Each structure stands twice: as structure tokens, then as C-alpha cells.
C-alpha positions in Angstrom: 0.0 -0.3 -0.2 1.3 3.5 -0.9 1.3 6.6 0.7 -0.5 9.0 -1.5 -0.2 12.8 -0.6 -3.4 14.9 -2.5 -1.4 18.8 -3.3 -3.9 21.4 -1.5 -5.2 22.2 -4.6 -6.0 20.3 -7.8 -8.8 19.9 -10.4 -11.2 22.1 -12.0 -10.5 25.9 -11.9 -13.6 28.3 -11.9 -13.5 28.6 -15.7 -13.3 24.8 -16.8 -16.6 24.5 -14.1 -18.2 27.3 -15.6 -18.1 26.2 -19.1 -18.8 22.5 -17.7 -21.8 23.9 -16.2 -22.9 25.9 -19.0 -22.7 22.7 -21.3 -25.1 20.2 -18.6 -27.8 23.3 -18.2 -27.7 22.9 -22.3 -28.1 19.3 -22.0 -31.1 19.7 -19.3 -33.2 22.7 -20.5 -32.8 22.1 -24.7 -33.7 18.8 -25.2 -34.5 17.6 -28.7 -32.4 20.5 -30.1 -28.9 20.2 -32.2 -26.1 21.0 -29.7 -22.4 21.9 -29.9 -19.3 22.9 -28.8 -16.9 24.7 -31.0 -13.7 22.9 -30.5 -13.6 20.8 -27.5 -15.1 22.1 -24.8 -11.9 21.8 -22.5 -8.4 19.7 -22.9 -10.1 16.4 -20.9 -11.0 13.6 -23.3 -13.1 11.8 -20.1 -15.3 14.9 -20.1 -15.9 15.6 -24.0 -16.5 11.8 -24.6 -18.9 12.0 -21.7 -21.1 15.1 -23.1 -20.7 13.5 -26.6 -22.9 10.7 -25.2 -25.1 13.1 -23.6 -25.8 14.9 -27.2 -23.6 17.7 -27.0 -20.9 17.1 -30.0 -17.5 19.3 -30.7 -17.5 20.2 -34.3 -14.8 22.8 -36.4 -16.9 25.3 -37.9 -20.8 25.2 -38.6 -20.1 23.8 -42.5 -22.0 20.5 -42.9 -24.2 21.3 -39.4 -28.1 20.7 -38.9 -28.6 24.5 -37.5 -28.4 24.6 -33.4 -27.2 25.6 -30.4 -23.0 25.9 -30.0 -21.2 26.4 -26.5 -18.0 28.4 -27.4 -15.3 26.4 -25.5 -13.4 27.5 -22.3 -10.0 28.7 -24.5 -12.2 30.7 -26.8 -12.8 31.2 -30.5 -11.8 33.7 -33.0 -14.1 36.5 -33.8 -14.3 35.4 -37.6 -15.5 31.9 -36.3 -17.6 33.0 -34.0 -19.4 35.2 -36.9 -19.7 32.2 -39.0 -21.8 30.3 -36.4 -24.0 33.7 -36.0 -24.2 34.0 -40.3 -25.0 30.0 -40.1 -28.3 31.0 -38.3 -26.8 29.3 -35.1 -27.0 30.4 -31.2 -24.0 31.2 -29.6 -23.6 30.9 -26.3 -20.2 31.8 -24.4 -18.0 29.3 -22.0 -14.9 31.3 -22.7 -12.7 31.6 -19.6 -13.5 35.1 -17.8 -9.2 35.5 -17.5 -9.2 34.3 -21.0 -12.2 37.2 -21.8 -10.2 39.9 -20.3 -6.9 39.1 -22.0 -8.9 39.5 -25.3 -10.2 42.8 -24.5 -6.7 43.6 -23.3 -5.1 42.9 -26.5 -7.7 44.2 -28.3 -7.7 48.1 -26.7 -4.3 48.4 -27.4 -2.9 50.8 -29.8 0.7 49.6 -29.4 2.2 46.2 -31.3 1.4 43.1 -29.1 3.2 40.2 -28.5 1.4 36.9 -27.4 3.5 34.4 -24.7 1.9 30.9 -25.3 2.5 28.0 -27.1 2.1 27.7 -30.7 -1.0 26.2 -32.2 -2.9 26.3 -28.8 -6.8 27.2 -29.2 -5.9 30.0 -26.8 -3.3 31.5 -28.4 -5.2 31.3 -31.8 -8.2 33.0 -30.3 -6.7 35.6 -28.3 -4.2 36.9 -30.9 -7.0 37.1 -33.1 -8.6 39.9 -31.3 -5.2 42.3 -31.3 -6.0 45.5 -33.8 -2.9 43.9 -35.7 -1.0 40.8 -36.4 0.4 39.9 -33.0 3.9 38.4 -32.7 4.1 35.2 -30.9 6.8 34.4 -28.2 7.1 30.6 -27.3 10.5 30.9 -26.0 13.7 33.0 -25.4 15.1 32.8 -29.0 11.8 34.4 -30.3 12.9 37.5 -28.8 15.1 38.0 -32.0 11.5 38.9 -33.8 11.2 42.1 -31.2 13.1 45.5 -32.1 14.7 48.0 -29.5 12.7 51.1 -31.1 9.4 49.9 -30.4 7.2 49.6 -27.1 5.0 46.4 -27.0 2.4 45.1 -24.9 2.3 41.3 -23.7 -0.4 39.2 -23.2 0.2 35.4 -21.5 -1.3 32.7 -22.2 -2.8 31.9 -18.5 -1.4 28.5 -18.5 1.7 28.7 -19.6 5.1 27.7 -18.3 6.3 29.6 -15.5 9.7 29.1 -15.8 9.7 30.5 -19.2 7.7 33.2 -18.9 10.9 34.0 -16.2 13.3 33.1 -18.7 11.7 35.5 -21.0 11.3 38.5 -18.6 15.1 38.3 -17.4 16.2 37.9 -21.4 13.7 40.9 -22.2 15.3 43.2 -19.3 19.0 42.0 -20.8 18.3 43.1 -24.3 17.1 46.5 -23.3 13.3 45.2 -24.9 10.3 47.2 -24.2 7.9 45.2 -23.1 4.7 45.8 -21.0 3.2 42.9 -19.8 -0.6 43.5 -19.6 -1.5 39.6 -17.8 0.5 36.9 -16.7 -0.5 33.0 -16.2 -3.8 33.0 -14.1 -3.7 33.2 -10.1 -6.0 29.5 -10.6 -2.7 27.9 -12.3 -0.1 29.8 -10.2 -1.8 28.3 -7.2 -1.6 25.0 -8.4 2.2 25.4 -9.5 3.0 26.4 -5.7 1.0 23.4 -4.7 2.8 20.8 -6.5 6.5 22.7 -5.0 5.1 22.2 -1.9 4.3 18.1 -2.5 8.0 18.0 -3.7 9.5 18.9 -0.4 8.1 15.7 1.0 7.2 12.9 -1.7 9.6 10.6 -3.4 7.7 11.1 -6.8 5.2 13.0 -8.2 1.8 12.2 -10.3 0.1 14.7 -12.5 -3.8 13.7 -13.6 -4.1 15.4 -17.2 -4.8 15.5 -20.7 -1.4 15.2 -22.8 -2.7 18.0 -24.5 -3.3 20.2 -21.9 -1.1 23.3 -21.0 -1.5 23.6 -17.6 -1.3 19.8 -16.5 2.2 19.9 -18.7 3.0 22.8 -16.6 2.3 21.2 -13.4 4.6 17.9 -14.5 7.4 20.7 -15.6 7.2 22.0 -12.0 8.0 18.8 -10.6 10.8 17.7 -12.8 12.4 21.2 -12.2 12.1 20.4 -8.4 14.4 17.2 -9.3 11.5 15.1 -9.0 10.4 12.0 -10.5 6.9 13.3 -12.5 4.4 11.2 -14.7 1.3 12.2 -16.4 -1.5 10.2 -16.2 -5.0 10.7 -18.0 -6.6 8.0 -16.0 -6.0 4.8 -14.6 -4.9 2.8 -17.4 -1.7 5.1 -17.8 -0.5 4.0 -14.7 2.6 1.9 -14.8 5.0 -0.6 -12.3 7.4 1.9 -12.8 4.6 5.0 -11.2 3.5 2.2 -8.3 7.2 1.6 -7.1 7.0 4.6 -5.1 6.0 4.4 -2.0 5.3 8.1 -1.1 3.5 9.4 -4.1 2.1 13.7 -4.4 -0.8 13.8 -6.6 -2.2 16.8 -8.2 -4.6 17.2 -10.9 -5.1 19.9 -14.3 -8.1 22.3 -14.3 -9.9 19.7 -16.5 -10.0 16.7 -14.5 -13.1 16.2 -12.6 -13.0 14.8 -9.0 -14.3 11.1 -10.0 -11.1 10.7 -12.4 -9.0 12.2 -9.4 -10.7 9.6 -7.0 -10.1 6.8 -8.9 -6.5 7.2 -10.0 -6.1 8.1 -6.2 -7.6 5.0 -4.9 -5.5 3.0 -7.6 -2.1 4.7 -6.5 -3.0 3.6 -2.9 -4.0 0.2 -3.5 -1.5 -1.1 -6.0 -2.2 -2.4 -9.2 -3.2 -5.9 -8.3 -6.1 -4.3 -5.7 -7.4 -1.6 -8.0 -7.5 -3.6 -11.1 -11.0 -4.8 -9.9 -12.0 -1.5 -9.1 -11.8 -0.1 -12.6 -13.8 -2.7 -13.9 -16.3 -2.1 -11.2 
């Protein structure tokens, strides 16, 4: 039997919770209507598949689909895609995270050249950059700062779940290069608190397990924090991803990304505590 220590804060953040609650309300109050999400609602296959089974399916655009209600995903969508849904006769419900909505507003209001610090091709990156008055410059790593000029003032927006260590490196490099960059935002408080909680786990635990989708930036960020603290770290989406290597550690720290529901966390925690043999029966029940 392993000792599993839970982080002080983990799982659903308020933005994800609000988006999922909106989806549940649509399913409950609009039976018989065509229901969609504009892209995957959140980065969690379990939730996306569960919602699809209940009748609300992810689509990438209105073409080829019967008119209905479309829920904008937590990461947001571009203004042009939103307009496409409206023009096609869909009713649009906005499930964008409130922090991302704020960033979309900020990047759209500034008259300075804007940069967006985040992951290339991430849905939040694509949606937020599309709100800028003129094309923004994407910065994902220190070498991307070569794209910036010293005689221009830049306003920066940060992806809400981006790597805090990369942001720290970027800020240091910006200072060293004498670049004029004004940060209008940073990673969200929820992401920072989760990362601080994982750091705390690293003080006492042999290894760290993060529950989350492999495409989830905030889950990947939690794993990276543990690795930076010198701990063996593992990213699992559910019990099927738990390997004998993970179970050999007797004091395991456990956290979960912002899109992970509580029942998955409970299932993984029970599996880690009891060990593979005890839980293989559990997972089939």
C-alpha cells in the first residue's frame, strides 16, 4: 500500500467548471435540439466524450451541420469563427473562461504592437491573438525575442496556463536585451496556486503524479514544475496510464490539471494507494 499525498489545490478551476456547467444546463434545458461545442470544450477527453454521449458534440465550424446551439469552448474562439456560426443561423452561447475574455479585451484595446506569450497552435493562443487590432507576434521561447526590435514598445499578453519558468526566462532576457515590453497579463492565479501546491508536495514526496490530458498546457506545466524540483514526474489521464514504475514509489504526490473531474481524481488516487492488483478489479466495477 502506497502513501498518496494530495496537493492542497487541484482539479477543476472556476473557468472550466463554469464551461462544463453551461454544457450540462444546455443538455438539460434543450432536449431535442442540436447541441454543439465550438471545438473541444476543455482539454479532457473523458469530459468531452461524456458530453458527446449526452448529445453535445464538438465541431470545428458550422459547415455541414444542422443549425442549433453552439457553446464556445473555455479557450475561446476567433471573432471570425463566431461570426460564421451566427451567419449560419446558430445560437451562440459563450463559455470562454473569464480570464481569457479579459485578455481578449486587453489585446484588442491596446494601440501598441502586441506580443502573445504562449504555445503555438494552442486554442487559447489562436483565439486571443485574433482579437488584436493588427497581427501579434507569437513568443514561445527566448529565441523568439529575436523577432522584436529595440525601438518599439510592445504590450504583452500571456497564455493563462503557460510555463512559469519560460515566462521568467523571457522576462530576464527582455531586460538583458533592453527591449521595451509592457506585460498586460500573466498566468492566471489559479494556475499559479496549483503550481505552488505541486512545489510544496515536492518537499516531502518521492515522486509526483499529475492527472491530465497530454494536450493540456496546465497539466504539462504541473509536471514540469515537479521535474524542475528534481522529482520523477508522471502525467496520466486515468488509471490505464499507471505503470509499475509509478507504483514502485511509496510516497507519491498527486495533483490534477484544471480540466480533470473529481471522480477521475478519486479513481486514480485509490489505484495509487492500493496498487495495481487491488485496483484492476476496482477499475472494472
